[in-house]
C-alpha positions in Angstrom: 56.9 144.1 161.0 59.7 146.5 160.7 62.0 143.9 162.4 61.2 141.4 159.6 62.0 144.0 157.0 65.3 144.8 158.7 66.2 141.1 158.9 65.3 140.7 155.2 67.5 143.7 154.3 70.4 142.3 156.3 69.9 138.9 154.6 70.0 140.5 151.2 73.1 142.5 152.2 74.8 139.2 153.3 73.8 137.5 150.1 75.1 140.4 148.0 78.4 140.3 150.0 78.8 136.6 149.3 77.9 137.0 145.6 80.4 139.9 145.3 83.1 137.8 147.0 82.5 135.0 144.6 82.5 137.4 141.7 85.9 138.8 142.9 87.3 135.3 143.3 86.0 134.4 139.8 87.5 137.5 138.4 90.8 136.7 140.1 90.7 133.3 138.6 89.9 134.7 135.2 92.8 137.2 135.5 95.0 134.3 136.5 93.9 132.1 133.6 93.9 135.0 131.1 97.6 134.7 130.2 97.2 130.9 129.8 94.1 131.4 127.6 96.1 133.9 125.4 98.9 131.4 125.1 96.5 128.7 123.9 94.7 131.1 121.6 97.9 132.3 120.0 99.7 128.9 119.9 100.7 127.6 116.5 99.3 124.2 117.2 95.6 123.3 117.0 94.2 122.3 120.4 90.8 120.7 120.7 88.3 118.8 122.9 85.7 116.9 121.0 82.9 114.7 122.2 82.6 111.5 120.2 79.4 110.2 121.8 76.5 110.4 121.4 77.5 112.6 118.5 80.7 114.5 117.4 80.7 117.9 119.0 83.6 120.2 119.7 83.7 121.7 123.2 86.8 123.6 122.2 88.8 124.2 119.0 91.6 126.8 118.9 91.2 129.6 116.4 94.6 129.0 114.9 93.0 126.5 112.7 92.0 129.4 110.4 95.7 130.2 109.9 96.6 126.7 109.0 93.6 125.2 107.1 92.1 128.5 105.8 89.7 131.2 106.8 86.4 130.2 108.3 87.7 126.7 109.2 86.9 127.3 112.9 83.3 128.2 112.1 82.8 125.3 109.7 84.4 122.7 112.0 82.4 123.8 115.0 79.2 123.7 113.0 80.0 120.5 111.1 82.3 118.4 113.3 82.3 115.6 110.7 84.1 117.9 108.3 87.4 116.4 109.4 86.4 113.2 107.5 85.8 115.3 104.4 89.3 116.9 104.4 91.4 114.0 105.7 93.6 112.3 103.1 92.0 109.1 101.7 94.9 107.0 102.9 94.5 108.4 106.5 90.7 108.1 106.7 90.8 104.8 108.5 93.2 106.2 111.1 90.8 109.1 111.8 87.9 106.7 112.1 89.7 104.5 114.6 90.5 107.6 116.7 86.8 108.4 116.8 85.8 104.8 117.8 88.6 104.4 120.3 90.3 101.6 118.4 93.7 103.3 118.3 96.9 103.2 120.3 96.8 106.6 121.8 100.2 106.2 123.4 101.8 106.8 120.0 101.6 110.0 117.9 99.0 110.0 115.1 100.3 111.0 111.7 97.8 112.1 109.1 97.2 114.7 106.4 94.4 117.3 106.3 93.4 119.3 103.2 93.6 123.1 103.3 91.0 125.3 101.5 93.4 125.6 98.5 93.4 121.8 98.0 96.9 121.2 99.4 97.4 118.4 102.0 99.3 119.3 105.2 101.0 116.7 107.4 100.1 116.8 111.1 101.5 115.0 114.1 98.7 114.6 116.7 98.9 113.7 120.3 95.5 112.6 121.4 94.1 111.5 124.8 90.8 109.6 125.1 88.2 110.5 127.7 86.5 107.4 129.2 83.1 107.0 130.8 82.0 103.6 132.0 84.9 102.1 130.1 83.8 103.6 126.9 85.6 106.4 124.9 83.1 109.4 124.9 85.5 112.2 123.9 89.0 112.9 122.6 91.3 115.8 123.4 94.6 116.6 121.8 96.8 118.8 119.8 97.6 118.9 116.1 101.1 120.0 115.2 102.0 121.0 111.6 104.9 118.9 110.6 104.7 119.7 106.9 108.2 121.2 106.7 109.7 118.4 108.7 108.1 115.8 106.4 109.2 117.7 103.2 112.8 117.9 104.6 112.8 114.2 105.5 111.4 113.3 102.0 114.2 115.3 100.4 116.9 113.7 102.5 115.5 110.2 101.8 115.4 111.1 98.1 119.1 112.2 98.2 120.1 109.0 100.1 118.3 106.7 97.6 118.9 108.5 94.3 121.9 109.1 92.0 122.9 112.8 91.9 123.7 112.8 88.2 120.8 110.9 86.8 118.1 111.2 89.5 117.3 107.5 89.2 118.0 105.1 92.1 121.6 104.7 93.2 123.6 101.6 93.9 122.8 101.7 97.7 119.1 101.6 97.0 119.5 98.9 94.4 121.4 96.7 96.8 118.9 97.2 99.6 116.0 96.0 97.3 118.4 93.3 96.0 118.9 91.9 99.5 115.2 92.3 100.3 114.1 90.0 97.4 117.0 87.7 98.1 116.2 87.1 101.8 112.7 88.3 102.6 110.2 88.4 99.7 109.7 85.6 97.3 108.6 86.8 93.8 109.2 86.0 90.2 112.0 88.3 89.2 114.4 89.3 86.5 117.6 91.4 86.6 118.6 93.3 83.5 122.1 94.8 83.3 122.8 97.6 80.8 126.2 99.1 80.0 126.9 102.0 77.6 129.2 101.3 74.7 132.1 103.6 73.7 131.7 106.0 76.6 135.4 106.3 77.0 135.8 107.4 73.4 133.2 110.1 73.9 134.9 111.3 77.1 138.3 111.3 75.3 137.1 113.2 72.2 134.4 115.5 73.6 135.0 115.7 77.3 133.4 114.4 80.4 130.5 116.8 80.2 129.4 115.2 77.0 129.9 111.8 78.6 127.7 112.8 81.6 125.1 114.0 79.2 125.1 110.6 77.5 124.7 108.8 80.9 121.8 111.1 81.8 120.0 110.5 78.5 120.4 106.7 78.9 119.0 106.9 82.5 116.1 109.0 81.3 115.4 106.5 78.6 115.4 103.5 81.0 113.2 105.4 83.5 110.8 106.4 80.8 109.9 102.9 79.8 109.9 101.4 83.3 106.8 100.9 85.4 106.3 101.1 89.2 107.2 97.5 89.6 110.6 98.0 88.0 113.5 99.4 89.9 115.9 101.3 87.7 119.3 102.2 89.2 122.7 103.4 88.2 125.2 101.0 89.8 128.4 102.3 88.2 129.8 104.9 86.0 128.0 103.9 82.8 126.3 100.7 84.2 122.6 100.4 85.0 120.6 97.6 86.6 116.9 97.0 86.5 114.9 94.7 88.8 111.7 93.5 87.3 109.2 92.2 89.9 106.3 89.7 89.4 107.4 89.2 85.8 107.8 86.4 83.3 110.1 85.7 80.3 107.6 87.3 77.8 107.5 90.6 79.8 111.3 90.7 79.9 111.6 90.3 76.2 109.0 93.0 75.7 110.9 95.3 78.1 114.2 94.8 76.3 112.5 95.4 72.9 111.1 98.7 74.3 114.5 99.7 75.4 116.0 99.1 72.0 113.1 100.9 70.3 113.6 103.9 72.5 117.4 103.8 71.7 116.6 103.7 68.0 114.2 106.6 68.2 116.6 108.7 70.2 119.5 108.0 67.8 117.3 108.9 64.8 116.2 112.2 66.3 119.2 113.4 68.2 122.3 114.4 66.1 124.5 115.3 69.1 125.5 111.7 70.0 124.2 108.2 69.8 123.3 105.9 72.6 124.9 102.5 72.2 124.1 100.0 74.9 124.9 96.3 75.7 122.3 94.4 77.6 122.0 91.1 79.5 119.3 89.6 81.7 118.5 86.6 83.9 115.1 85.3 85.1 113.9 83.1 88.0 110.4 82.2 89.2 111.7 82.6 92.7 113.8 85.4 94.0 114.8 83.9 97.4 118.5 83.1 97.5 118.7 83.5 93.7 119.4 87.2 93.3 123.2 86.9 93.4 123.3 84.2 90.7 120.8 86.2 88.6 123.0 89.2 88.8 126.1 87.2 87.7 124.2 85.6 84.8 122.9 89.0 83.6 126.2 90.6 83.9 128.0 87.9 82.0 125.4 88.0 79.2 125.8 91.7 78.9 129.6 91.4 78.6 129.2 88.6 76.0 127.1 91.0 73.9 129.7 93.8 74.4 132.5 91.4 73.2 130.4 90.3 70.3 129.9 93.9 69.2 133.7 94.7 69.4 134.5 91.5 67.5 132.1 92.4 64.7 133.6 96.0 64.5 137.1 94.5 64.1 135.9 92.3 61.3 134.3 95.2 59.5 
């Protein structure tokens, strides 16, 4: 009997030795992985592993999400994995849905916006990898990188490239790019309006170029104020402006020109510093393809005819 007890004790001792050995190995692995875990936990990017089937469920979501999207974000997203669909920008909802269903090109970065707890949207660049099981996407793992500053800088640079520094409306380069687009690629009904300030040289000579610049800025503001999203207003020269009206008709053009003149009259009646005097010309076509250059020439000629007529009338007076 005692032999059996001894054997049992020896067996328990061996088992304890093996368990202790495994514990030591596991501890060594944990010690080895600890720096890596700390790196992941302290990273500025959001790392995640999320099951998509049978239901959304995070296996891992890095705590840094609280610093980016707001306090308690980690707790809320772990408890309600569908919350991502509540905070994604409406324009990016479809992209997020395709990522969940596996109908996305995962070889390319995913660009989308998520809303912080203060209501501001943050731009993210995500690199995601699908996890397959029996040919079906059952999970997605990836990393969200905050690119808000990058997008803001890019937006500012694009704005500077496309806008006139003095007036903040579109510049000649942007006007020409849209001009070429409608001339070669997109067929729409279109009109080009050319506007040129009258007597700017006289103002520069008598009151200085600062006053002349102020007049140019006021004219640009006036044209921008009455324009819609379909109308491209640009400064294409010193005191010359061009407007492209898209999907328009002759009646809308006449209305636009009437609005311009009404705004000029209102400005001149309420601002004693200087008057805005402007000559205008326009040309219209039901088709923009291969017609833009001719429209520009016609509008420009019409504008100069109006300017000549004004000078002639002034001389007669």
